[in-house]
C-alpha positions in Angstrom: -2.6 10.2 0.8 0.6 9.4 -0.9 3.3 6.9 -0.2 6.9 6.4 -1.4 9.1 3.3 -1.5 12.8 3.8 -1.4 15.2 1.0 -2.2 18.9 1.2 -1.7 21.9 -0.8 -0.6 23.7 0.2 2.5 27.3 -0.6 3.7 26.2 -1.9 7.1 22.5 -2.3 8.1 23.1 -1.9 11.8 24.8 1.5 11.3 22.1 2.5 8.8 19.3 1.5 11.1 20.7 3.6 14.0 20.9 6.6 11.7 17.4 6.0 10.4 15.9 5.7 13.9 17.8 8.9 15.0 16.2 10.8 12.1 12.7 9.8 13.2 11.7 13.1 14.8 13.0 15.1 11.9 11.3 12.8 9.4 8.0 13.3 11.1 8.6 17.1 11.1 9.1 16.8 7.3 5.6 15.3 6.9 6.1 11.6 7.3 3.0 10.1 9.0 3.8 6.4 8.6 6.9 4.3 7.9 8.3 0.8 7.7 11.7 -0.7 6.9 12.2 -4.0 5.0 15.3 -6.1 4.4 15.8 -8.5 1.6 15.8 -12.1 2.6 18.9 -12.7 0.4 20.9 -9.6 1.4 20.4 -7.8 4.7 22.0 -4.7 3.3 19.4 -4.4 0.5 16.9 -2.2 2.2 13.4 -0.9 1.2 11.8 1.8 3.2 8.1 2.9 3.0 6.9 6.4 4.0 3.4 7.8 4.0 2.5 11.4 3.6 -0.8 13.4 3.5 0.0 14.7 0.0 2.2 13.9 -2.9 3.7 17.4 -2.7 4.9 16.7 0.8 6.5 13.4 -0.4 8.2 15.2 -3.2 9.6 17.9 -0.9 10.9 15.2 1.5 12.6 13.3 -1.3 14.3 16.5 -2.6 15.5 17.7 0.7 19.2 18.3 1.2 18.9 17.1 4.8 17.6 13.7 3.7 20.5 13.3 1.3 23.0 14.2 4.0 21.5 11.7 6.5 21.4 9.0 3.8 25.1 9.6 2.9 26.2 9.6 6.6 24.2 6.4 7.2 26.2 4.6 4.5 23.7 4.4 1.6 25.6 3.2 -1.5 24.8 4.7 -4.9 21.5 6.3 -5.9 18.3 5.0 -4.4 15.4 3.9 -6.4 12.3 5.9 -5.4 8.8 5.5 -6.5 5.5 7.2 -5.6 2.3 5.3 -5.1 -1.2 5.5 -3.7 -3.3 2.8 -2.3 -5.6 1.1 -4.7 -8.7 0.4 -2.7 -10.8 -2.6 -3.4 -13.9 -1.5 -5.4 -17.1 -1.6 -3.6 -19.4 -4.3 -4.7 -22.4 -3.0 -6.7 -25.8 -4.2 -5.6 -26.9 -7.1 -7.6 -29.6 -6.2 -10.0 -32.9 -7.9 -9.2 -33.5 -10.7 -11.6 -36.8 -10.4 -13.5 -39.6 -12.3 -12.0 -39.9 -15.8 -13.4 -43.0 -16.4 -15.3 -45.4 -18.6 -13.5 -45.9 -22.0 -15.0 -49.5 -22.6 -16.0 -51.3 -24.7 -13.4 -51.7 -28.3 -14.3 -55.3 -29.2 -15.0 -56.8 -31.1 -12.3 -57.8 -34.6 -13.0 -61.5 -35.1 -12.7 -62.5 -36.9 -9.6 -63.6 -40.5 -10.3 -67.1 -41.3 -9.5 -67.9 -44.2 -7.5 -70.4 -46.5 -9.1 
């Protein structure tokens, strides 16, 4: 599994979002199996998009496609987007705790002799 994040600035988020949503079926046909859109809290036209793919190769083909470049241009993407490829870093499984060596038994305390009644 491979994922990409794409960050770019757009002229108008509403126009960009309509174009993004209209491209959904094509995007899936190009290998996208999961996606999400994020907007900066400080600038709604600063957009980061997440896409998931079965393989890195599929992600690379998607990013290099002329059709994607055309859709991004028509949607109002400004400048060159920043794109990075990632994979999920899963939490390592906990190893079984090694058994601690048995504690040596303490020597039994000597019993005090019973007192005799006189």
